N, C-alpha and C positions, 0 to 999 in steps of 0.2 A: 504494500500500500504506500502510495506516495505521500510524503510529509510536506505540508505547506507551512511556511513561516507564518506565525500569527494564528488567530483563531480559525478553526475550520469553517468553511463556507456553509451557510445554512440554506441549503437548496430547497427544502420542502416546507420550511417554516411558514411562508405566506399562504400556502394551500391549507396546511393544518389549522392555521389561525382563522382562515375563511370558514372552514368546516367545524370549528370548535363549538358553536351553538348547537349544531346538529348532533355532534358526538355527545355533548352533555345531555341532550334530550334522549338519545338512545341509551345512554348509561342509566338515566332515571327510569326509562321504560323497560329496561332489562330486568327490573325487579321481578316481573311476573314470567317473562320468557325472553329468550335470545332475540336480539334485534339485528336487522340487516338494512344496509343502505347502499345504493348504487352510486359510486363516485364517478367523476368524469376522468377516464383514463388519459385522455389527451392532455389534461392539465399536468399530470405527473410526467408524462413523456416529454412535454415541452420544457419542463424544468430540468430534466436530465435525460436526454435522448440516448446517452451512452451508459445507462444504468446496467451494471453487470448482475447476472443472477436473477433477473426479474424484479418485480415490484412487491411481491407478496411477503408477508411477515406475520408473526404472532408476537404480541406484547401482552404479558401478564403483569399487572400493576397492583401494588398494595402499598398504602401509606406513601404515595408519591414516588415509589421506587419500583424498578423492574424486578420481577421475581425470576424471570428467565433471562437467558443470555441474548442480548440484542446488539452486541458489538458489531456484528456484520451487517446490520441494517440501518443505514442512515435515516431512512423513512421512519422506522420505529423509534429511533433515538430522538428525532425532532418532534414526533408526536408526543412522546413522553415529556419533552421540554414544554410544549404547549399546555399539556395537562397540568404540569407543575406550576405554571403561571396562572392557572385558573383556580380561584377560591372554591368554586362549586366542585370542580373535579377533585381538588384536594380533600374536601369534605367527604365526597363519595368514596374515594379510595382509602380514607381513614377507617371507614366503617366496614368495608368488604373488599376482597380482591376482584378485579375485573380482567377478562380476557378480551383483547381487541385484536382482531385478525383482518388482514387484507388478502383476498384471494386473487388469482390470476386474472379474473374478470373485473377487478377493481370493485368488488362488493366488500364493504366493510361489515364485519360481523362483531357484535358486542354482546358479551354475556357476563352476568354477575356470577362469579364462581362461589362455590360453597367454601366455608372457612377451612375445611380440612383438605382441600385440593392442594 
């Protein structure tokens, strides 16, 4: 991986910031059942057309921290950053773990995990 002097570029932060209200609504609605939302794939491809390994990822978050390894996914890391900046997302992840996954068709899946997972 190429090191760049200074802070790493935040490629996907604008997109995640745009979708933050939707993501928070899905997190709230996942109380009863998993939620799904179709994102616009072209927005992500525009931001980084040379993305290696596809755009899909799984992020499990509790208390504002990733429970699983997301080091290889810039998208997941920047989504976590947007969640950490949100008071509501912080409150939600303090109460329970959430799994947020993006599949190859750019469908965002959000589910509230049980505490023992």
